[in-house]
C-alpha positions as CSV (number, residue, x, y, z in Angstrom):
1,X,91.9,106.4,97.1
2,X,89.9,106.7,100.4
3,X,88.6,109.9,101.7
4,X,88.7,110.4,105.5
5,X,86.9,113.0,107.7
6,X,89.0,114.4,110.4
7,X,88.4,117.4,112.6
8,X,90.6,120.6,112.1
9,X,93.1,121.1,114.9
10,X,92.4,124.2,116.8
11,X,89.4,125.3,114.7
12,X,85.8,125.1,116.2
13,X,83.2,123.7,113.8
14,X,85.6,122.9,110.9
15,X,86.0,119.4,109.4
16,X,88.5,118.2,106.9
17,X,88.1,115.5,104.2
18,X,91.5,114.3,103.0
19,X,92.7,111.8,100.4
20,X,95.9,110.7,98.9
21,X,95.9,109.3,95.4
22,X,98.7,106.6,95.7
23,X,98.0,105.3,92.4
24,X,99.3,108.4,90.5
25,X,101.9,110.7,91.8
26,X,100.7,110.8,95.6
27,X,98.5,113.7,95.0
28,X,96.8,115.1,98.1
29,X,93.2,116.4,98.1
30,X,91.7,118.5,100.8
31,X,88.3,119.9,101.2
32,X,87.3,122.0,104.3
33,X,83.7,122.4,105.6
34,X,83.0,124.8,108.3
35,X,80.0,126.3,110.2
36,X,76.6,124.7,110.8
37,X,76.5,121.0,110.1
38,X,80.0,120.9,109.0
39,X,80.7,117.4,110.1
40,X,77.5,115.9,108.5
41,X,78.4,117.8,105.3
42,X,82.0,116.5,105.5
43,X,80.7,112.9,106.2
44,X,78.2,113.1,103.1
45,X,81.0,114.5,100.9
46,X,83.4,111.7,101.9
47,X,80.7,109.1,101.4
48,X,79.9,110.2,97.9
49,X,83.6,110.3,97.0
50,X,84.3,106.9,98.5
51,X,81.3,105.4,96.7
52,X,82.5,106.8,93.3
53,X,86.2,105.6,94.0
54,X,84.9,102.0,94.4
55,X,82.6,102.2,91.4
56,X,85.4,104.1,89.5
57,X,82.8,106.4,88.3
58,X,84.5,109.4,87.0
59,X,81.2,111.0,86.1
60,X,80.2,111.0,89.9
61,X,83.5,112.6,90.8
62,X,83.1,115.3,88.2
63,X,79.5,115.9,89.1
64,X,80.5,116.2,92.9
65,X,83.4,118.5,92.0
66,X,81.3,120.7,89.9
67,X,78.7,121.2,92.7
68,X,81.5,122.4,95.0
69,X,82.9,124.7,92.2
70,X,80.4,125.5,89.6
71,X,82.7,128.2,88.2
72,X,85.4,125.4,87.0
73,X,85.6,124.7,83.5
74,X,85.2,121.3,81.8
75,X,88.9,121.3,81.0
76,X,89.9,121.3,84.5
77,X,88.4,117.7,84.8
78,X,89.7,116.3,81.7
79,X,92.7,114.7,83.4
80,X,90.1,112.6,85.5
81,X,88.3,111.2,82.4
82,X,91.8,110.2,80.9
83,X,92.4,107.8,83.6
């Protein structure tokens, strides 16, 4: 899976990080960054996620996702560990 940074169409200072998981059921992942330094934050996020994908280090994925959504339960990430 490769995470790509794209400018949002028609929205100023908004950047999208998109990925498609072709190894499973073609699930799509989208993260939107807006505001100050949005492009830089999107690029950093994509770099971390791409590095984790290369290393197949699920714990890096989970740590990154929890940083984005600290309210998520551990159960919501159980499927990632089962791969």
